[in-house]
N, C-alpha and C positions, 0 to 999 in steps of 0.2 A: 504494500500500500504506500502510495506516494505521500510524503510529509511535506507540506508547503507552508512556508513561513514568510510573512511580509516583514521586511526589515528596512532600516534606514542606514545607508552606507555613509562612511566618513569621507571616502574618496572614490571616484569612478574612473577618472583618467589617470592611469598609473604608468610608470616607466616600464619599458619592455626591453628584453635583450635581443629580440628579433626585429621589431619595429621601434619607432621612437616611443610610442605609447600603446597600451592595450586598454580595451574597454569591455568589461564583463558585466552585463546588466543582471546576471543571475549568478548565484553560487550553487554548484551542483548541476546535474544535467539529466533530464529524462531519457535521453537517447541510450544511456547505460552501456556505452561501448566498453567491451571487456578489456581492451588494451589501453584505455585512456590513462595518460600519465597523471592526470589530476586526481585520479582515484587513490594514488599513492600517498597524497598529502592533504587533500581537501577536507577529509573528515577531521583530521587533527587541527587544521587551520580554522575550520568553521565551528568545531565543537560538536558536530553531529555524531551520533552513534549508529545511525542507520547505514546499511550497505550503500555503496556508490550506486547511483541510479534511482535511489528511493527517497531522496531528499532534494529539495530546491528552495533556496532562499531567494525571494523576489525583492530586488532593491528598488522599492517603490519611489524613492527620491532620485533615482538615477538621472532622469532628464533635467531636473532643476539643478542638481549638483553639477552635471556636465556644463550647463549654461554658465555657471559661476566659474568653473575651472578653465573653460576655454578663453575667458576674458584675459586671464593672467598667463596662460600657457604659451610657450614659444611654439611657433608653427612647426609641425612634424607629422609623420605618418602615423595613423591610428589603426590598430588591428582590432577588428571586431569578429571574434573574441579569442582569447588565449586559453582559458580554462573552463569554458562552458560553450554551449552552442547558442548563439543569439537568436536562433529561430526554432528552438525546441518547442514542443506543442503549447506550453504555457504562454508563449509569446502571442499566440492568437488571441488570448484573453487580455493580457496585461499591456501589450504593445509598447514595452519599454524600449526595445530596439528601434522601433519606428519613431518614437518620440525623441530618442537620442539622435537619430538621423536628421530630424528636423532642425535640431540645434547645430549639427555639423554642416548642414546646407547653408545656414545663416553665416557661419564663420569660414566655410570653404577650406577646411582642413583636408589633406589627402587621406583617403580611407581605403582600407583593404578588408573586405568581408569574407569570412570563411565559415562554411556551414555544411551540414549533411541533410538539410531540409529544403524542400521546394517552396516552403512558406515565404522565402525571400522574394518570390515573385510578387507578392502583395505590395512590396515596397519599391517596385520598379519606378514608380513616379518620382520618388525622392532620390533614388539612386541616379536617375538620369539628370537630376539637378546638380549633382556633385561634379565639379570640374575635373578632379583627379580621383578616380575611383577604379578599383578592380574587385571583382567578385569571383569567388572560387568555391569548389566543392571538394571535399575529401572523398575519394573513390579508390579504395584499395584493391578492388577485384571486379571482374565482370560478372561473377557468379552470384546470383540473387540469394541462393541458399546460404552461401558462405557469408555474405553481407548480413543477412538476417541473424545468423548465429553470433557474429561478432558485434553487430550494431543493431540490436533487436528493435529499437524504437525510432530509428532514423528512417528517412524516406527511402524507398527502393532505389536501386541503382538506376533503373529506367527513368524514374521521376527526376532524379538528380541530373541525368544526361539531358532529359527534355528541358529542364530548367536552364541548364548551361547553354543549350542551343538558343533558347528564347532570349536570354540575357545578351549573349554574343551577337544575336541578330540586331540588337538595338545599338550596336556600335560601342558597347561597354567592354573594356578589357576583362578577359576571363582566364582562369587557371584551374588546373586540376592538381590535387595533391594525392599522389599515389603513395600513401604512407599511413599506416604501415602496409607493406606489400603483403597481401593475403593470398591464400591459395586460389588459383584461377588460371585463365589463359591470357598471358601478357599481350599476345598479338591481337586478340579480340578486344581487349580493353583499350589499347591504343587506337584500334580501328573505330571504336565507338566514340572516342574523343576527337577524332579528326574533324576539322571544320568547326569545332565548338569552343576551342580554347586557344589562347595566344601562347600559353606556356604550360609545361608539365613539370612538376617537382616530384622527385622520387626519394623515398626513405625506407629503411628496413624497419623491423619491429624493435623498438627500444625497450629496455627494462624487461627482457625476455624472461628472466628468472621469476618475475612476479606473475607471469601468465602461463608459464610452461605447463602447469597442471591442467589448465583449461584446454590446451592443445591435446594433451594426452587423453583427457576424458572423452574427447571427440575424435580420437584416432587420427590426429593430424600431426603426429610427431615429425613426419618428414618435412613439415613446413617450419620447423624450429631451428634448422641447421644453417650454419654459414653458407653451405653449398647451395641450399634452396634460395637464399637471398641473392647470392652472386649470380646464379643461373637466371632467376627472374629479372634481375637488373639487366643482365646481358641481353635478354630477349626483348625487354622493354626498350632499351636504348637502340638496339638494332632496328626495331620497327619504327621508332620515332625518327631515326635518321633516314630510313627508307622513305618515310612520308615527309621528310624535310620539316619536321615539327621542332620547335624550340623546347629545350628541356634543361633541367639541372638535377643532377644526382648528388645527394648530400652524404653518401656513404660510399 
């Protein structure tokens, strides 16, 4: 059962090691991805005792807090989001991400949106008003059954691909994050991304020791080895090059 708490955050625009800033309207995430690195520390950070995926803190003051912080903030790239999905199902009710985007449109900070939900399409009107924007989806496999196993409450792979195509058709820069690499067909995954993205990022499964048991319970031991990741990376890169698609491998 999902535990939902409405809280008031002290800060919403925070420094990031990947972008200049990160913006997380929620703590916790309904998508309940089995590999999410946030599951390793977020319970301790938030004080929750519930399992990862079964709690969400809704930062109800996020938009007004962002408005205040943007006035003093030095212009920089903002990543939405780093430790939660800004378009998890609760966003349909609370609209915190949408309200934050409205503030970002006013200030025209560069924005990078990353999600696993096609709910992002709801905000295309605001996304198109941002002068510097890129929107991307995490898609680690072409296989729907595998995606459902590892990302039980995220949008299907098909819906993510359709959303990417629609966003890309509006002239908005798009990307796909193939990370972590999950079992599937690398060539088919690249084929499905062709014409929908400006760039592909590739990463392996990090923190493998924390999820190795999950792989074993589902007889996926073969996909935990360095050889598996090297082979899938090789196949992904070969197909991306064949199709003249831009990419970056981070391992």
